[in-house]
C-alpha positions, 0 to 999 in steps of 0.5 A: 512424654508423660507427666510425673505423678503428683500426690496431694502432699505435692500439691499441698506443699506447692500451694503452701509455698506459694502463699504470700501477702500478694496472694492474700484476699484484699479484705485480709491483707492487713491481718496477713503475717508470715506466722499465719500464711494461710490468712486470707488465702482460702478463695484463691487456694480453693479455686487453684485446688479445684483447677488441679483436682476438680471436686466440689467447692464449699463455702461457709459463713464465718462468725466471731464468737459473739455472733457477729459476721466475720466473712466467708471461708472456701475449701474443697471436697474431693471424692467425699473428703473435705480438703481445707488447706487454710483452716488454720488461719482462724483463731478460736474465736472465729467459727466456721459454719456449716458449708454448702456447695457453690457452683464455680462461675465461668472465667476468673473470680469477681473478687481476688482475680489477681491474687488467684491468678498469681497463686495459680501461676506459682503453683502450676510452675512449682508442679511443672504444669503448663498453665493456660489462663483459666 
């Protein structure tokens, strides 16, 4: 039996539909709202997209407009094209800096493992993919 073809749009819809407060990074959960569902989803989203499509994982520091550190942001690069499904989480006063490629460590992430696993399971289920634990 062949797997149905999936487009990047199919994957994006599955990811965006899977976001919730439960998949939000612990550091951002107090800022997560239904009107900004991408808030705190970048790490789990980047890893899930990497599981599905490979490519590079990118990370960059995020600064407030006053120069103070806000945290880090993660996204993907596929075949030379940056795919950032969570960029809209940032306000105009949060500035994403220049990214660098990060190597994915083996196993689940050290931070946000439960959120990542929940998001991954929801996305793989929505896409009809049997999901072995990462």
